[in-house]
DODRENMAR-307847 format. One line per field, with one value per residue (C-alpha): residue number from 1; y negated, z, x. Coordinates in Angstrom, 1 decimal, padded with zeros to 4 digits. Each point is the difference from the previous one (the first is absolute). Last residue first. Layout:
N
resi <- NUM ...
v <- Y ...
w <- Z ...
u <- X ...
END
This chain:
204
resi <- 204 203 202 201 200 199 198 197 196 195 194 193 192 191 190 189 188 187 186 185 184 183 182 181 180 179 178 177 176 175 174 173 172 171 170 169 168 167 166 165 164 163 162 161 160 159 158 157 156 155 154 153 152 151 150 149 148 147 146 145 144 143 142 141 140 139 138 137 136 135 134 133 132 131 130 129 128 127 126 125 124 123 122 121 120 119 118 117 116 115 114 113 112 111 110 109 108 107 106 105 104 103 102 101 100 99 98 97 96 95 94 93 92 91 90 89 88 87 86 85 84 83 82 81 80 79 78 77 76 75 74 73 72 71 70 69 68 67 66 65 64 63 62 61 60 59 58 57 56 55 54 53 52 51 50 49 48 47 46 45 44 43 42 41 40 39 38 37 36 35 34 33 32 31 30 29 28 27 26 25 24 23 22 21 20 19 18 17 16 15 14 13 12 11 10 9 8 7 6 5 4 3 2 1
v <- -104.5 -003.7 -000.8 002.2 -002.1 -003.3 001.0 000.9 -003.1 -002.0 002.1 -000.2 -003.9 -000.5 002.3 -002.4 -003.2 001.7 000.6 -003.7 -001.2 001.7 -000.2 -003.0 002.4 002.0 003.6 003.4 002.6 003.3 003.2 000.7 -003.1 -000.7 -002.1 -002.9 000.4 -000.3 -003.0 -001.8 000.8 -001.8 -002.9 -000.3 000.4 -002.6 -002.5 000.3 -000.7 -003.3 -000.8 002.0 -001.2 002.1 003.0 -000.5 -000.6 003.4 001.9 -002.0 001.0 003.7 002.3 003.1 003.3 003.0 003.3 -000.4 000.1 -000.2 -001.1 -003.8 000.7 -001.2 -003.5 -001.2 000.6 002.7 001.4 003.2 000.9 003.7 000.2 003.6 -001.1 001.3 -001.7 -001.9 -003.0 -000.2 000.1 -003.3 -001.6 000.9 -000.9 -003.4 -000.6 000.9 -002.1 -003.1 -002.2 -002.6 -002.1 -002.3 002.9 001.0 -003.6 000.3 003.3 -001.7 -003.2 002.1 002.1 -003.1 -001.3 -003.9 000.0 002.2 -002.3 -002.1 002.5 002.0 -003.0 -000.3 003.6 -000.9 000.9 001.0 001.6 003.6 -000.1 001.5 002.3 001.2 -000.4 -003.1 -002.0 000.2 -003.1 002.0 000.0 -001.1 001.4 003.3 000.4 -000.9 002.3 002.8 -000.5 -000.1 003.0 002.2 -000.9 001.1 003.1 000.9 -000.5 -000.8 002.3 -000.1 002.5 -001.3 001.3 -002.4 -000.9 -003.4 -001.9 002.5 -000.9 -003.8 000.4 002.1 -002.8 -003.0 001.8 001.2 -003.5 -001.6 002.3 -001.0 -000.1 002.4 003.1 001.9 003.8 000.9 002.3 -001.3 -002.8 -002.4 -002.2 -003.5 -003.0 -002.9 -000.8 003.4 001.6 003.7 001.4 003.7 001.4 001.3 -003.2 000.0
w <- 071.9 -000.2 000.8 003.1 001.2 -000.6 001.5 003.3 -000.2 000.1 002.7 002.2 -000.5 001.0 003.1 001.0 -000.4 001.9 002.8 -000.2 000.1 003.2 001.8 002.1 001.3 002.1 -001.0 000.6 -002.5 -000.6 -001.9 -000.7 001.5 -001.0 -002.8 002.5 001.8 -002.9 -001.3 003.5 000.1 -003.7 001.0 003.1 -002.4 -002.5 002.6 001.6 -003.4 -000.4 003.3 002.9 001.5 -002.1 000.7 003.6 000.3 -001.7 002.5 002.8 -001.1 000.8 -003.0 000.5 -001.7 -000.5 -001.6 000.4 -002.5 000.8 -001.8 000.6 003.4 002.8 -001.5 000.6 003.6 001.9 001.6 -000.1 000.9 001.2 001.5 001.6 001.7 000.5 002.7 -000.5 -001.0 003.0 002.2 -001.7 001.1 003.5 000.4 -001.5 002.7 002.7 -001.6 000.5 -001.1 002.6 -001.7 -001.3 -001.6 -001.9 -001.0 -001.4 -001.8 -001.6 -001.3 -001.2 -002.1 -001.6 -001.0 000.6 002.9 -001.3 000.1 002.8 001.9 000.1 001.3 002.6 001.0 000.8 -001.2 -003.3 -002.3 001.0 -001.1 -003.7 000.7 003.1 003.2 001.6 002.8 003.2 000.6 003.0 -001.0 -003.7 -001.0 001.8 -001.5 -003.7 000.7 001.1 -003.2 -002.3 001.6 -000.2 -003.7 -000.9 001.9 -001.8 -003.6 -002.5 -000.9 003.3 000.5 001.5 002.6 000.5 003.4 -001.2 002.1 -001.5 -003.5 001.0 001.8 -003.1 -002.1 002.1 000.5 -003.8 -001.2 001.9 -001.3 -003.6 -002.9 000.9 -001.5 001.5 -001.2 000.5 002.1 -000.3 001.8 -001.3 003.0 -000.8 -001.8 -000.6 -003.8 -001.1 -003.7 -000.8 -003.1 -001.3 -001.8 -003.5 -001.9 002.7
u <- -127.1 001.0 -003.9 000.1 003.1 -001.5 -003.4 002.1 001.9 -003.2 -001.5 002.8 000.1 -003.6 000.6 002.9 -002.2 -002.5 002.6 001.2 -003.5 -001.2 003.3 -001.6 -002.5 002.7 000.4 -001.1 000.6 -001.7 000.6 003.7 001.6 003.7 -000.5 -001.2 003.2 002.2 -002.1 000.7 003.6 000.4 -002.1 002.7 002.9 -001.3 -000.8 003.2 001.7 -002.0 -001.7 -001.8 -003.2 -002.2 002.0 000.1 -003.7 -000.5 001.8 -001.4 -003.5 000.7 -000.2 -002.3 000.7 -002.2 000.9 004.0 002.8 003.6 003.2 -000.1 -002.0 002.5 000.6 -003.6 001.0 -002.1 -003.0 -001.8 -003.6 -001.1 -003.5 000.3 003.2 003.4 001.8 003.4 -001.6 -002.0 003.0 001.2 -002.9 -000.1 003.6 -000.8 -002.3 002.7 002.7 -002.2 -002.9 -000.7 -002.6 002.5 001.8 -003.5 -000.3 003.7 -000.9 -003.0 002.0 002.8 -002.3 -001.6 003.6 -000.1 001.9 002.8 003.1 -001.1 -001.5 003.4 001.8 -002.5 000.3 003.6 003.6 -001.0 002.9 -000.9 -003.6 -000.1 002.9 -001.4 002.3 -002.0 001.8 -002.2 -002.0 -002.0 -003.4 000.0 003.4 -000.9 -003.4 001.3 003.2 -002.1 -002.4 003.0 001.9 -003.0 -000.6 003.5 -000.5 -003.3 001.4 -002.5 -002.8 -001.7 -002.7 -003.2 -002.1 -003.2 -001.3 -001.2 002.5 002.7 -000.7 000.5 002.9 001.8 -001.5 001.7 003.4 000.2 -001.1 002.6 002.4 -000.6 -002.4 -002.6 -001.6 -002.7 -000.5 -003.7 -002.2 -003.9 -001.4 002.7 001.6 -001.0 001.5 -002.5 -001.2 000.3 000.3 -000.8 001.6 -000.9 002.9 -000.4 001.3 003.1
END
């Protein structure tokens, strides 16, 4: 991480140059897929496209027709109100609900999904943080919800979430784009790397 350029942001935006955007959960996959498509950017999906299709279809069907969901993250909810009560504080959910309120439907998602299957000159990728444990990318952006989840977790969950963020930031070869609130955490990690490096050199 010490050789990687770190760029901090206050408000999330799609990076100007191709990047791998990592999110915390399926709400993030849905939201960022739509965000990229709205800017005419083709993005490869690192996660399962079939599972995401089911999730989005379930959201639309439940919101419009109260059809019982099939996706593992939604099947226990009998109404959209119940989903809102559970995920109402999630930023990704809030944006998706606003889209649904404006009439977002299956045809809109079909256009987004099709873009992910088309090769493009400006190639981006999108995935869950759990998708990249054994991969590296030139440029990585962490969505703000991913960091918020870690900071809001407690005890064991916090340790696991922090570990996931550490894995993500070490997957970037050239540039890392992260929320401003990670500045001190990354600065501390770099200081620790330099300290360990000095100790190793002194032993040799």
